[in-house]
C-alpha positions in Angstrom: 27.7 13.4 -11.9 27.8 14.5 -8.0 24.6 12.5 -7.5 26.3 9.7 -8.8 28.5 9.9 -6.1 26.5 10.5 -3.2 24.4 7.3 -4.2 27.6 5.9 -3.8 28.8 6.7 -0.9 25.5 6.8 0.8 25.6 2.3 -0.7 29.1 2.1 0.5 28.0 3.4 3.5 24.7 1.5 3.8 26.4 -1.7 2.5 29.1 -1.6 5.8 26.5 -1.4 8.2 24.4 -3.6 7.0 26.8 -6.4 6.7 28.7 -5.4 10.1 25.2 -5.2 11.6 25.1 -9.7 10.0 27.9 -10.9 10.9 27.2 -9.9 15.0 23.9 -10.4 15.0 24.9 -14.1 16.0 26.8 -12.9 18.4 24.1 -10.9 20.5 21.6 -11.9 23.6 18.6 -11.0 20.8 15.5 -12.5 21.0 13.1 -11.4 18.1 9.7 -12.7 19.8 10.0 -10.2 21.9 12.3 -7.3 20.6 13.7 -7.5 24.3 18.2 -7.3 24.3 19.4 -9.6 27.2 21.7 -7.2 29.6 22.2 -10.1 32.5 25.4 -10.9 30.6 26.9 -10.2 33.8 24.4 -12.8 35.9 23.8 -17.1 35.2 19.7 -17.1 34.4 18.5 -20.1 32.4 19.3 -19.1 28.5 16.6 -20.9 25.9 19.1 -22.2 23.7 16.8 -22.0 20.5 15.7 -18.6 21.6 18.9 -17.3 21.5 20.9 -19.7 18.5 23.2 -18.7 15.2 20.7 -19.4 13.5 17.7 -18.1 15.1 19.3 -14.4 15.7 20.6 -14.9 11.8 17.2 -15.3 10.1 15.1 -13.1 13.0 18.0 -10.7 11.4 17.0 -11.9 7.5 13.6 -11.6 7.9 12.7 -9.1 10.0 10.6 -6.3 8.4 12.7 -3.1 9.3 16.0 -5.3 8.2 14.5 -6.0 4.9 13.5 -2.8 3.5 17.1 -2.1 4.4 18.0 -5.1 2.3 15.2 -3.1 -0.3 17.7 -0.7 0.1 21.2 -1.2 -1.2 20.1 -4.5 -3.8 18.8 -3.3 -6.5 22.5 -0.8 -6.6 23.6 -4.0 -7.1 22.0 -6.0 -10.0 21.5 -3.1 -11.7 26.3 -3.0 -12.1 25.3 -6.2 -12.9 22.8 -6.8 -15.5 24.0 -3.1 -16.6 27.3 -4.6 -17.0 25.9 -8.3 -19.0 23.8 -5.8 -21.1 20.3 -6.6 -19.5 16.9 -5.7 -20.6 16.1 -1.6 -20.0 13.3 -2.8 -19.3 14.6 -4.8 -15.7 16.6 -1.8 -14.9 13.7 0.6 -15.0 12.2 -1.0 -12.4 15.4 -1.7 -10.2 16.0 2.2 -10.2 12.2 2.4 -9.0 12.8 0.0 -6.1 15.2 2.4 -5.3 12.7 4.7 -3.1 12.7 2.0 -0.3 15.3 3.8 1.3 12.8 6.4 2.6 11.7 3.6 4.9 15.5 3.5 6.0 14.1 6.6 8.0 11.5 5.0 10.4 13.9 3.4 12.2 15.8 6.5 13.1 12.8 8.9 12.5 11.4 9.3 16.2 8.3 10.1 14.7 7.6 7.5 11.7 8.6 4.8 15.0 5.2 7.1 17.0 2.8 6.1 13.6 3.8 3.5 13.2 2.9 2.1 17.2 -0.6 4.1 16.8 -1.1 2.3 12.9 -0.7 -1.3 14.9 -2.9 -0.6 17.6 -5.3 0.9 15.4 -5.8 -1.9 13.5 -8.7 -3.7 15.0 -10.6 0.2 14.4 -9.3 0.2 10.8 -10.6 -3.0 10.0 -14.1 -2.3 11.5 -13.6 0.9 9.5 -12.9 -1.5 6.9 -15.7 -3.6 7.4 -18.1 -0.8 6.7 -16.9 0.9 4.5 -17.4 -2.0 1.7 -20.7 -3.2 3.6 -21.6 0.8 2.3 -19.7 0.5 -0.7 -22.2 -3.0 -1.3 -25.2 -1.5 -0.5 -25.1 2.1 -1.9 -23.4 1.1 -5.5 -26.8 -2.1 -5.5 -29.7 0.4 -5.2 -27.6 3.4 -7.0 -27.0 0.8 -10.0 -30.9 0.4 -10.1 -31.4 4.1 -10.1 -29.6 5.2 -12.4 -29.8 2.5 -14.7 -32.4 3.5 -16.8 -33.8 2.0 -20.1 -32.1 -0.1 -22.4 -32.0 1.5 -26.1 -30.8 0.4 -29.6 -29.9 3.8 -31.6 -28.1 4.8 -34.5 -25.5 6.0 -32.2 -25.0 3.2 -30.3 -26.5 0.0 -32.3 -25.7 -2.8 -30.0 -27.4 -1.0 -27.9 -26.7 1.5 -24.2 -28.3 1.8 -20.5 -30.3 5.6 -21.7 -31.7 7.6 -18.7 -32.5 11.2 -17.7 -30.1 14.0 -18.1 -29.6 16.8 -14.5 -32.4 19.4 -17.0 -34.2 16.1 -18.0 -35.0 17.5 -21.1 -32.9 14.8 -22.7 -31.4 11.3 -22.4 -27.7 10.1 -22.2 -25.4 7.6 -21.8 -25.0 6.1 -17.9 -22.5 5.7 -16.4 -23.2 3.5 -14.1 -23.1 -0.1 -16.2 -23.1 -2.5 -14.1 -22.5 -2.6 -9.7 -18.8 -2.9 -9.3 -19.3 0.0 -11.9 -20.3 1.4 -9.3 -18.3 1.0 -6.4 -15.7 4.0 -8.0 -19.0 6.4 -7.5 -20.0 5.4 -3.9 -16.0 5.9 -2.8 -14.9 8.9 -3.2 -19.1 10.1 -2.2 -17.9 8.3 1.0 -14.6 10.2 1.7 -15.8 14.3 -0.3 -13.5 13.9 -2.5 -15.9 14.7 -5.0 -14.5 14.4 -8.4 -18.2 15.5 -9.6 -16.8 13.0 -13.3 -20.4 10.3 -12.1 -22.9 11.4 -10.8 -26.9 10.8 -10.5 -29.3 12.5 -12.0 -32.5 10.8 -11.4 -34.5 12.1 -8.5 -34.4 8.9 -6.6 -30.3 8.7 -7.7 -30.4 11.7 -5.4 -31.6 10.8 -2.4 -29.2 7.9 -2.4 -26.3 10.5 -3.5 -27.1 12.1 0.0 -28.2 9.2 2.3 -24.0 8.5 1.2 -22.4 11.5 1.7 -24.2 11.1 5.3 
């Protein structure tokens, strides 16, 4: 009840704000390519009509990333009302309600800290791409090495009549099915180990496998 009222008030304010900006952006001398407002309205300057055209301003506003977030924050409310009044599927309505989380991203437009983080991420994109490349390279390399070290031997047992790869247990006194059944299955262990999370759900038991694990952590 009270939360529903607060939601309606917030949606009404967001809607008025979005529509006001949408209806007035076509009259603003704004370049979405440069991200700057031309304040020299009193000077006689040469203006590129395509840069400041009505259509350019309108579509530049609509397709702007932050404005798309604004639209995604308010649109599910109205779709929920329309579909709910016609008796639509409940599953679809649940998805729409989950989409309301986009309202949180509206804070980024007005919070200097969020804007600073976004600028840092954009400027750090080359370094992040390099880090991602080496992470994937290490995942493939160490995942392949661990697979062949921990694969074990193929055996047919009463418990596993279709066969399974068996390896030595950590104490070396018994055997157990190897959790590293394929190279892609080893990628999870490599990512968890590289990021020092270490869930412990899978781990090497052979001496060579432990060496590979140590190098992976380093």
